[in-house]
Phi, psi and omega in degrees: 000317179298320180298315180294322179295319178297315180298317180296317179300317180298316182296319179296314180297317181298315181295326178295315182297316182299313182292323181293331184265008183301130180259118178266143183206164175233139180224149179197171181244143167276164183295339179273004176098354178292128176269136184238134176233128180241133177229121182259126177215108186265017183288338178215147184279058178229158179215142174249126171249129184214152175227128173249128177256139180276069177210130178213193185299332182289347182267004186273155167298130182301343176264005180221052181291156178092359183297315184298314178295322178300319180290334173306323178274315188299325184280010167260358185296323181148170181225183179299334182243000175240109183303150180305131178084001185260354185305306185291328178296317179298316182296308185292325181290346176254020174076021184249179173218160181204163178192180178203159176206157185229142171235187175292343188247335185201166175232137188230127176241143178205155173232146172241119184233161162303146189299337178285358177250020181301323180295324178298316179298318179293318179298316182295318179290327176292324176297318179299323182280323188263321191235037181293143174263112179245097181232177186293327179299313180295318179298314181294320179296311183287336175300316179290324178297315181293321178299318179293321177299318179296320178297316184286316189267341184237295189296323183255010181261125176306132182065018184291341183255001189296321179292328176299315178296319181297311182297322180300325181273330186281333182236126183255329181240330182287143178300347174302346180293344178264182178256156180295322182284340173077187180257132184294328179294333176290318178293322179297324185277345186288144178269162177301322180297326178292320177296318180294323179292323178296318178297314182297328183282317192252331187264066188232157185298324181281008173236027187215161171229133177257129177239130173238117186227138176132212185278084187234153168265106190303310180301320179294319180294321178301319179294317177300315180301315180296318183293318186272324185257336182303320182286351182290127183294144173293142176268175176293141178300138183268126177254118183258136177284140179262127181252128180246121177271137174294143179301147173276119184242354175216152186301143174250134176238143181204165176230145174229154185232144184219121181287349185262007182237154173248332181257126180288170176221158174234141183232135170244122185232139182234138176280136187227174186281173176305152178294351176279346180278137180302328181298333176294324177294322178297319179296327173302316181294321179296321177300314179297319180299319185280325192214016179269103178089169185286348177267359181291161189298312183291315182296313183298320184282309190273330181265310184281306190277305186272348180052042181263340188226143169284324181206146178210149182194169176217134176214146182258112179267098184267134178224177190293322184258315177221167172231175174226134173256120189238128172245144180213160176208144173249120187289152175250132177065232184268008181300132178277151180301319181295329178296324176296317179298319179301315181290321176299316179299326179296321180290324176293319180299326178297321178292322181290327187267336185219151174291141175294158184292158176300322180297314179294323178297316180294324177298319177297315180299318179298318182296314182287330173298316180295319178298320180298315179298315182295327183295336180251025186269351179227155180295318180295324177294320178296317179300316179299314182295318179300316179295314182298313184292329174288308190291317189256335182252345182058035180202090182297330182295351175299337178300334176255332191255350184300325180300331179294331177295314178297319180295333182278347182289129181259166175298326179294322178292322176301315178297315183295318181292321176299319178293325185284321190248333191257061182246146184302330182277001184243027191220168170256134168249114181247124171267118183255110197240155172300144181305326182295342179274356181288132183249000000 
């Protein structure tokens, strides 16, 4: 009776949270192909203006990697009406903040302003789209900025190259085999005309979504959007090549070396489906089950109980075309790398052979419910989600309904997905070693 009462209480609470967190929005298209999403929330006098472009590292010429990430920086250089170096000054002097980020699949720019500066945010993003200044001075300046970022975040960061090694082995034809930050020699070799052509191809209204979220007057904002973005010419339609990877049917082994580490690591990586596939959501749950927090199965067994690992984890890297499921461990003491893999495999086998307990299943549901609530707890977070779900998932309503996908996942599906994807003959085993061990 207590068990049934607990389940009923949870369902009532979950339905209350979902309805309370519903994000209302309006979406429409301009004649130039720009998709617009508006979300009104008057609880605080702030507004986020953001633009997501459907361009990332996977869209680059293989001999010119790093362009999408480079443009994340380059398009802050200035425009015909914003002097070089003044972008951040304008934002901060009006009480705002801004940033941008790039993945293999998309690039995202945003500003957060007091709501009375919404027009300023729209003007600045329209300037970025219509009037960017792409000249040699800006290219040379940002080239040095990106090189320094790579040195700090990758080259001089312990374990900074491990994902690069993993991607290189997991993908043979898909551009995911490269890194988002790219190769510096490719940026050095690129001409100004190549940068200008990249901008003309991808940073166009029909390859973008504009989101305005926060304390807004919707009719007034619609007029501003039309005035600032309506005159921007439509670009040529982008035709993307589809890359199909052959299934991994036998184990891949590889080694990577890092001059910044003393303790080796071992990685087991499996190729998985697009984040639009329900199975990707199931893999999220398996990751949480295995390694989210100190009570998770891998941490409790290998770090707490057996004292075999300093650190262990599992994470699902979901992307638009393919994903990767990655498990890793750092050995403690005399533990061998292969011994960690053996123990990790035992925990995966348990999921494949038996249903997880009802208690663990309910714990997962609670965790993902909490994550869902938190994801919609800020205006900037909502703006990001609205752009992402439109651009990459083609379903803006996921901002309200994605939790239902997690709620629909059964213990049987968790078992089935583990059986389908997490098998020894379908993976890469990478030994990530100190540079001094290289022979």
